[in-house]
C-alpha positions as a Markdown table, in Angstrom:
| # | Residue | x | y | z |
|---|---|---|---|---|
| 1 | Val | 90.9 | 94.4 | 95.2 |
| 2 | Glu | 94.2 | 93.1 | 96.4 |
| 3 | Leu | 96.0 | 94.1 | 99.6 |
| 4 | Ser | 99.8 | 93.8 | 100.0 |
| 5 | Ile | 102.0 | 94.9 | 102.8 |
| 6 | Ser | 105.2 | 96.6 | 101.8 |
| 7 | Val | 108.2 | 98.2 | 103.4 |
| 8 | Gly | 110.0 | 101.2 | 101.8 |
| 9 | Thr | 113.2 | 102.8 | 103.1 |
| 10 | Thr | 114.9 | 106.0 | 102.3 |
| 11 | Arg | 118.1 | 107.8 | 103.5 |
| 12 | Ile | 117.7 | 111.2 | 105.0 |
| 13 | Asn | 120.0 | 113.2 | 102.7 |
| 14 | Asn | 119.3 | 116.8 | 103.5 |
| 15 | Glu | 122.1 | 118.9 | 105.2 |
| 16 | Asn | 120.7 | 118.7 | 108.7 |
| 17 | Arg | 119.4 | 115.1 | 108.4 |
| 18 | Val | 115.9 | 116.4 | 109.4 |
| 19 | Val | 113.0 | 114.2 | 108.5 |
| 20 | Asn | 110.7 | 116.3 | 106.3 |
| 21 | Thr | 107.7 | 115.6 | 104.1 |
| 22 | Ser | 109.9 | 114.8 | 101.2 |
| 23 | Ala | 111.7 | 112.0 | 103.1 |
| 24 | Ile | 108.3 | 110.5 | 104.2 |
| 25 | Leu | 107.0 | 110.6 | 100.6 |
| 26 | Asn | 110.2 | 109.0 | 99.3 |
| 27 | Ala | 109.8 | 106.1 | 101.8 |
| 28 | Ile | 106.1 | 105.7 | 100.7 |
| 29 | Asp | 107.2 | 105.8 | 97.1 |
| 30 | Ala | 109.7 | 103.0 | 97.8 |
| 31 | Cys | 106.7 | 101.0 | 99.2 |
| 32 | Asn | 104.7 | 101.6 | 96.1 |
| 33 | Ser | 107.5 | 100.8 | 93.7 |
| 34 | Gln | 107.4 | 97.2 | 94.9 |
| 35 | Val | 103.9 | 96.7 | 93.3 |
| 36 | Asp | 103.7 | 95.3 | 89.8 |
| 37 | Gln | 102.3 | 98.5 | 88.3 |
| 38 | Ile | 102.1 | 97.0 | 84.8 |
| 39 | Glu | 99.3 | 94.6 | 85.9 |
| 40 | Arg | 98.0 | 96.4 | 88.9 |
| 41 | Lys | 96.9 | 100.0 | 89.7 |
| 42 | Ile | 97.4 | 101.3 | 93.2 |
| 43 | Ile | 94.2 | 102.9 | 94.5 |
| 44 | Tyr | 95.2 | 103.5 | 98.1 |
| 45 | Thr | 98.3 | 103.4 | 100.2 |
| 46 | Gln | 98.0 | 103.6 | 104.0 |
| 47 | Pro | 101.2 | 104.0 | 106.0 |
| 48 | Arg | 101.0 | 101.9 | 109.2 |
| 49 | Lys | 104.4 | 101.9 | 110.8 |
| 50 | Phe | 107.3 | 104.3 | 110.8 |
| 51 | Glu | 110.9 | 103.5 | 111.8 |
| 52 | Leu | 113.6 | 106.0 | 112.2 |
| 53 | Asp | 117.1 | 104.5 | 112.5 |
| 54 | Gly | 115.6 | 101.2 | 113.5 |
| 55 | Tyr | 113.3 | 102.6 | 116.2 |
| 56 | Val | 109.5 | 102.6 | 115.8 |
| 57 | Val | 108.2 | 106.1 | 116.0 |
| 58 | Ser | 104.8 | 107.8 | 115.4 |
| 59 | Lys | 104.0 | 110.1 | 112.5 |
| 60 | Ser | 103.4 | 112.9 | 114.9 |
| 61 | Tyr | 106.9 | 112.4 | 116.2 |
| 62 | Leu | 108.3 | 112.7 | 112.7 |
| 63 | Asp | 106.3 | 115.9 | 112.1 |
| 64 | Gln | 108.3 | 117.6 | 114.9 |
| 65 | Gly | 111.4 | 117.9 | 112.7 |
| 66 | Val | 113.5 | 115.1 | 114.2 |
| 67 | Gln | 116.9 | 114.1 | 112.8 |
| 68 | Gly | 117.9 | 110.7 | 111.6 |
| 69 | Phe | 119.8 | 108.8 | 108.9 |
| 70 | Glu | 117.3 | 106.2 | 107.6 |
| 71 | Leu | 113.5 | 106.2 | 107.5 |
| 72 | Ser | 111.4 | 103.1 | 106.9 |
| 73 | Val | 107.7 | 103.0 | 106.3 |
| 74 | Thr | 105.5 | 99.9 | 106.4 |
| 75 | Ser | 102.3 | 100.5 | 104.3 |
| 76 | Glu | 99.2 | 98.7 | 103.2 |
| 77 | Ile | 98.8 | 99.0 | 99.5 |
| 78 | Tyr | 95.4 | 98.3 | 97.9 |
| 79 | Thr | 95.4 | 97.6 | 94.1 |
| 80 | Ile | 93.0 | 96.7 | 91.4 |
| 81 | Pro | 93.7 | 95.1 | 88.1 |
| 82 | Lys | 95.0 | 97.7 | 85.6 |
| 83 | Val | 92.5 | 96.4 | 83.0 |
| 84 | Ala | 89.6 | 97.2 | 85.4 |
| 85 | Phe | 91.0 | 100.7 | 86.1 |
| 86 | Asp | 91.4 | 101.4 | 82.4 |
| 87 | Lys | 87.8 | 100.3 | 81.7 |
| 88 | Tyr | 86.5 | 102.7 | 84.4 |
| 89 | Lys | 88.7 | 105.5 | 83.0 |
| 90 | His | 87.7 | 104.9 | 79.4 |
| 91 | Thr | 83.9 | 104.8 | 80.3 |
| 92 | Leu | 84.2 | 108.1 | 82.2 |
| 93 | Lys | 86.2 | 109.7 | 79.4 |
| 94 | Lys | 83.5 | 108.8 | 76.9 |
| 95 | Ala | 81.1 | 110.7 | 79.2 |
| 96 | Gly | 83.4 | 113.7 | 79.2 |
| 97 | Leu | 84.5 | 113.1 | 82.8 |
| 98 | Asp | 88.0 | 112.6 | 84.3 |
| 99 | Leu | 88.7 | 110.0 | 86.9 |
| 100 | Thr | 90.4 | 111.8 | 89.8 |
| 101 | Ser | 90.6 | 109.0 | 92.4 |
| 102 | Ile | 89.3 | 105.6 | 93.5 |
| 103 | Ile | 88.9 | 104.6 | 97.1 |
| 104 | Leu | 87.2 | 101.6 | 98.7 |
| 105 | Ser | 84.1 | 102.7 | 100.6 |
| 106 | Pro | 85.1 | 100.8 | 103.8 |
| 107 | Leu | 88.6 | 102.4 | 103.8 |
| 108 | Ala | 87.1 | 105.9 | 103.3 |
| 109 | Ile | 84.7 | 105.4 | 106.2 |
| 110 | Ser | 87.3 | 103.8 | 108.5 |
| 111 | Asn | 89.7 | 106.6 | 107.9 |
| 112 | Glu | 87.0 | 109.1 | 108.7 |
| 113 | Leu | 86.0 | 107.3 | 111.9 |
| 114 | Lys | 89.7 | 106.4 | 112.9 |
| 115 | Val | 89.0 | 102.7 | 113.3 |
| 116 | Asp | 92.0 | 101.4 | 115.3 |
| 117 | Lys | 90.5 | 99.0 | 117.9 |
| 118 | Asn | 91.6 | 95.4 | 118.0 |
| 119 | Ile | 88.5 | 94.2 | 116.1 |
| 120 | Ser | 86.0 | 96.5 | 114.5 |
| 121 | Val | 83.0 | 95.8 | 112.3 |
| 122 | Leu | 81.7 | 98.6 | 110.1 |
| 123 | Leu | 78.2 | 98.5 | 108.6 |
| 124 | Asp | 77.5 | 100.8 | 105.7 |
| 125 | Ile | 73.7 | 100.5 | 105.5 |
| 126 | Gly | 72.2 | 101.6 | 102.1 |
| 127 | His | 68.7 | 101.5 | 100.6 |
| 128 | His | 69.1 | 98.2 | 98.8 |
| 129 | Lys | 72.4 | 96.8 | 100.1 |
| 130 | Thr | 74.4 | 96.7 | 103.3 |
| 131 | Tyr | 78.2 | 96.5 | 103.3 |
| 132 | Met | 79.9 | 94.8 | 106.2 |
| 133 | Ser | 83.7 | 95.3 | 106.7 |
| 134 | Ile | 85.8 | 93.7 | 109.4 |
| 135 | Phe | 89.0 | 95.5 | 110.6 |
| 136 | Ile | 91.7 | 94.2 | 112.9 |
| 137 | Lys | 93.8 | 97.0 | 114.4 |
| 138 | Gly | 92.6 | 99.3 | 111.6 |
| 139 | Val | 93.6 | 96.9 | 108.8 |
| 140 | Leu | 90.7 | 95.8 | 106.5 |
| 141 | Leu | 90.4 | 92.0 | 106.8 |
| 142 | Glu | 87.2 | 91.2 | 104.9 |
| 143 | Ser | 84.4 | 93.1 | 103.2 |
| 144 | His | 81.0 | 91.6 | 102.3 |
| 145 | Thr | 77.8 | 92.8 | 100.6 |
| 146 | Ile | 74.5 | 91.8 | 102.2 |
| 147 | Glu | 71.5 | 92.2 | 99.9 |
């Protein structure tokens, strides 16, 4: 798994210049378009910072229907090699199943728990293995398997 940080920007083009879901998705798409999608497959994109006309704003602020000219989003983008993704997809297809999504276990758990402290350690304790993930301000820094 590879993590990259990307910034995507879009102009607010609707008549009233109101930030809507479409504008937010366009900015996130602009982030994703910077990834080499021939060699890598995006498995997860996590927006981390929003800027409206150069000012840092929260997602909840944008959801209030504010006006602006330009929206920028800084996102974490998690990718895997396209070859690995294609192997998973092919194996499932042979079993008569469709692959609907892939997500890293530590990210799924951290999103559920809203891990945003300066430093957080998440332990996913299983029957045979324990997974330890270290987050700094909600960003996955490292993940290890303990057998």
